[in-house]
C-alpha positions as CSV (number, residue, x, y, z in Angstrom):
1,X,-28.7,-5.1,5.4
2,X,-25.8,-6.5,3.4
3,X,-22.6,-8.4,3.8
4,X,-20.1,-7.5,6.6
5,X,-16.8,-6.3,5.1
6,X,-13.8,-7.7,6.9
7,X,-11.1,-6.9,4.5
8,X,-10.3,-4.8,1.4
9,X,-10.4,-1.1,0.8
10,X,-13.2,1.2,1.9
11,X,-15.2,2.0,-1.2
12,X,-18.0,4.4,-2.2
13,X,-21.3,2.7,-1.3
14,X,-19.9,1.0,1.8
15,X,-21.7,1.7,5.1
16,X,-20.3,2.1,8.6
17,X,-22.7,0.8,11.2
18,X,-22.1,2.1,14.8
19,X,-23.9,0.4,17.6
20,X,-24.1,1.8,21.2
21,X,-22.7,-0.2,24.1
22,X,-26.2,-1.2,25.2
23,X,-26.8,-2.7,21.7
24,X,-30.0,-0.8,21.2
25,X,-29.1,2.5,19.5
26,X,-27.5,2.3,16.0
27,X,-26.5,4.8,13.4
28,X,-25.4,4.1,9.8
29,X,-23.0,6.3,8.0
30,X,-22.7,6.1,4.2
31,X,-19.2,6.2,2.7
32,X,-18.3,8.3,-0.3
33,X,-14.7,8.0,-1.4
34,X,-13.3,10.8,-3.4
35,X,-9.9,9.6,-4.7
36,X,-7.6,12.6,-5.3
37,X,-4.2,11.2,-4.8
38,X,-2.9,8.4,-7.0
39,X,-3.0,5.1,-5.0
40,X,-3.4,6.9,-1.6
41,X,-4.4,4.7,1.3
42,X,-6.4,5.6,4.4
43,X,-6.6,3.1,7.3
44,X,-7.7,3.0,11.0
45,X,-5.2,1.9,13.6
46,X,-7.7,0.1,15.8
47,X,-9.6,-3.0,14.6
48,X,-12.8,-1.7,16.4
49,X,-13.9,1.2,18.5
50,X,-16.7,1.1,21.1
51,X,-19.4,3.7,20.6
52,X,-19.9,6.1,23.6
53,X,-16.4,5.7,25.0
54,X,-13.8,8.4,25.0
55,X,-10.8,7.3,23.0
56,X,-8.4,8.7,20.6
57,X,-9.0,7.7,17.0
58,X,-5.8,7.2,14.9
59,X,-6.0,7.3,11.1
60,X,-3.0,6.7,8.9
61,X,-2.9,8.1,5.4
62,X,-0.2,7.3,2.9
63,X,0.0,9.5,-0.2
64,X,0.4,7.7,-3.5
65,X,3.0,8.2,-6.3
66,X,3.5,11.7,-7.5
67,X,1.5,13.2,-4.6
68,X,4.1,14.8,-2.4
69,X,1.8,17.6,-1.3
70,X,-1.3,15.5,-0.6
71,X,-3.7,16.6,2.1
72,X,-6.7,14.7,3.7
73,X,-10.0,16.2,4.8
74,X,-12.3,14.0,7.0
75,X,-15.7,15.3,7.7
76,X,-17.7,13.9,10.7
77,X,-21.3,14.8,11.2
78,X,-22.3,16.5,14.4
79,X,-24.0,14.1,16.9
């Protein structure tokens, strides 16, 4: 499958593997990063999130230099 990434920035080609609480069902999401703001940074507040649970997901985005009007679009597939 590959190496587990525990640090560093999310990059195109990375995969997000989500496993159900029962450990049986899994789904893989392929990451495609489209940099549009100079040195922008996107990060998740939580270290991990359990699949199948209801919980708020908090993302932080910091716009880079010379990007005062930056916007972020995050597309999640329908389940």
